[in-house]
N, C-alpha and C positions, 0 to 999 in steps of 0.2 A: 428590552430585547437583547441589546448589545451586551449588557451585563450578564445575562443568562448564557450567551454564547462564549463569553470569555471567563466566567467565574470558575474557580477550581478550589481544591482544598490544599492543605499542606501535607497531604499524604504521600508516602513514598511509593505506594503500589502503582498509581498511574505513572509515576516517573520511570519505574522499572518497565512497564509496558511500553511507554513511549520509546525508551531507549533500544529495547530489544526489537520491537516491530519496526521502528525507524531504521535500524542498522541492517535488519535482514532485507527489507524492501530496498533500501539504498544499494546494497550489493547487486540486487537484480537490476536496478536502474542503471548502475554502472556498466553492466554487461550490455545493456541496450544502447546507452548513449555513447560510451567510449570503447566498447569491445573488450573491456577488462574481464578477467577470470573466465576466459573462454567464450565470452559473449560475442555477438555478431557485429556490434557497433550501430551507430545511428541509421546509416543508409541501408544496410542489409536488414536491420530489424524493421524499418519502415516498409521495405519491400516484402518482408514476410507478412506484416500486418496487412498490408493492402492487397496482395496477391494471393497468399495462402489462406489467410483468415477471412479476407474479404471486407476488412474494416475500411471506413473513409479515412483519408490521409489525416484529418484533424484528430480523430479518435486515437490513431497511433501516436501522434505527437503528444496528445494529452496523457496518454498512458506513460510514455517515457518522462514526461515532465512530472507527473505525479509520483513516479518511482525514484525520481532524483530530487528535484527541488521540494516536492511534497515531503519526502522522507526526512531531508535536512530540516524542514520546518517543524515536523513532528518531533525530531530529536530535541530541538531547542524549545519546544513547547509554544510555538507560534501558530495560532489558528488551529489548535488541537482538535476541537470539535469539527471544524470544516474538513480537515484533512481525514479525521476518523470516518466521517460520513462518506467521503469519497473512497476511502479504504474498505468500506462495506460494499459500496457499489462496484468498484473495479474488480475485486475478486469474483463477485457474483456474475459479472460479465464474463470473466475468464472461464468459469465454471460452465455457463451455459453456451458459450461459443465454442469451446475446445475440450473441456475435461470431463464433462458429465458422461459422455459416451465411453470413457475409459474406466468407469466404476469409481469406487471410493478410494482405493489404495494407490500410493505412489508406486512407480514401477521399480521397486527395489532390486529385482533380480533381472531386469531386462527382458521379461518374458510377456509383458503386455504391449499393446499397440502404442500406448502413450501414458502419460501421467495421470492419475486420478485426482480427486478434488480434496483429500484429506488436509493438505497443507493450506488450502484456501478457507477451509472451515476454521482452522486455528487463527488465520489472519483476520477472518470476519469477526470471531469471537473477541479477539484482543482489540480490534477497532471498536466494536460495540461497546466494550467496557470503557474505553477512552471517550466515546461519544457520550456516554452517561456521566462518567465521572469528571471529565475535563482533564487537564494536563498534570495536575498535581504539583508536587514540590518542584521549585526552580522553573516552572513554566513561564515563558515570557508573556503569555496571555494576560497575566495579572496587570500588566501596565495599561491595558485598555479598559479596565473597570473603573467606571465613574464613581467617585466617593461622595 
């Protein structure tokens, strides 16, 4: 079981997916945790999650943790399948709690009431591929495989 969780190939494709998905999610996490790139920072993000979205405090905390520490782990290939699974579940939650009502498309022209879910479909697709393939080339996961 442990080997199946951490095994991967020497393919560059999962590496590319890890780096891109990890980087993009990390930027969103930095907004939520530190207020960088126009984000709200930890306190205001937690307030938004708990009061506006109605999430329990622990869920807001887990989201911020997954988008920061989880993204860093994904970038280096540590626990790739575990992070990938959480990166399938997390955007599904975002879609069903917030974005589904806004339709498919992002709010490119500012004419919609909010953002759609197209971005999250891409996120889920990349995470699903990583869940199936593992971390690929240079993933730290390899050190956990019993020989």
